[in-house]
C-alpha positions in Angstrom: -6.3 31.1 -5.1 -6.9 27.6 -4.6 -7.3 26.3 -1.0 -7.3 22.8 0.1 -8.6 21.7 3.4 -8.0 18.2 5.0 -9.3 16.7 8.0 -7.1 14.2 9.6 -8.3 11.9 12.3 -5.9 9.4 13.7 -7.3 7.0 16.2 -4.9 4.9 18.1 -6.5 2.0 19.6 -3.4 0.2 20.8 0.5 0.5 19.9 -0.1 -2.3 17.3 -2.8 -0.1 15.7 -0.7 2.9 15.6 2.0 1.3 13.6 -0.5 -0.2 11.1 -0.6 -3.6 12.4 -4.2 -4.8 12.7 -5.6 -8.0 14.2 -6.1 -9.7 10.9 -9.6 -8.3 10.2 -8.7 -6.7 6.8 -10.2 -8.3 3.7 -8.2 -10.3 1.2 -7.8 -7.4 -1.2 -6.4 -5.2 1.6 -3.9 -7.9 2.6 -2.8 -8.6 -1.0 -2.5 -4.7 -1.6 -0.4 -4.3 1.5 1.8 -7.2 0.5 2.3 -6.2 -3.0 2.9 -2.4 -2.0 5.5 -3.7 0.5 7.3 -5.8 -1.8 7.5 -3.0 -4.4 8.8 -0.6 -1.8 11.4 -3.1 -0.8 12.5 -3.7 -4.4 12.8 0.1 -4.9 14.7 0.4 -1.7 17.2 -2.3 -3.0 17.4 -0.3 -6.4 18.1 2.9 -4.8 20.6 1.7 -2.1 22.3 -1.3 -4.0 21.5 -0.8 -7.7 19.7 -4.5 -7.6 16.4 -4.9 -9.2 15.0 -8.3 -7.8 12.2 -8.4 -10.3 14.6 -8.0 -13.3 17.1 -10.5 -11.9 14.3 -13.2 -11.1 12.1 -12.7 -14.3 14.4 -10.9 -16.8 14.6 -7.3 -18.2 11.1 -6.2 -19.0 10.0 -9.7 -20.2 6.2 -10.5 -20.2 6.2 -11.9 -16.6 8.2 -9.0 -15.5 5.8 -6.5 -16.8 3.0 -8.3 -15.3 4.7 -8.1 -11.9 5.5 -4.4 -12.4 1.9 -3.8 -13.4 0.4 -5.5 -10.4 2.7 -3.7 -8.1 1.8 -0.4 -9.6 -1.9 -1.1 -9.2 -1.3 -2.2 -5.7 0.6 1.2 -5.1 -2.4 3.0 -6.6 -4.9 1.4 -4.3 -2.7 1.8 -1.4 -2.7 5.6 -2.0 -6.4 5.5 -2.6 -6.8 4.1 0.8 -5.5 7.1 2.3 -8.4 9.1 1.3 -11.1 6.5 1.0 -11.8 3.7 3.5 -12.1 0.1 2.3 -15.6 -1.3 2.9 -14.1 -4.1 5.0 -13.2 -1.5 7.6 -16.9 -1.2 8.7 -17.0 2.4 10.1 -13.6 2.4 11.6 -12.4 5.2 9.0 -15.4 7.5 9.6 -14.8 10.9 11.5 -17.2 12.1 14.2 -19.1 15.3 13.6 
């Protein structure tokens, strides 16, 4: 039997921090990843609700630039998922758990 054990520690410093809004101390990579992941989420929301793919409408159906955009958004999504289990070095200890 496989067992997985996760330790979750959520530190809420303020109402803004609870909702993921920080004071701008994230590194440029974290900001770009968040922006691209958000754009990708909005695009998939439009596809699911209205059947509208903005990337396809702006750049054409699977053209070279569209593939680049989809690839960058996919990489940003992977990095965003990775940030759930591994802290970015720009956080400087805010993700560490106390023992």
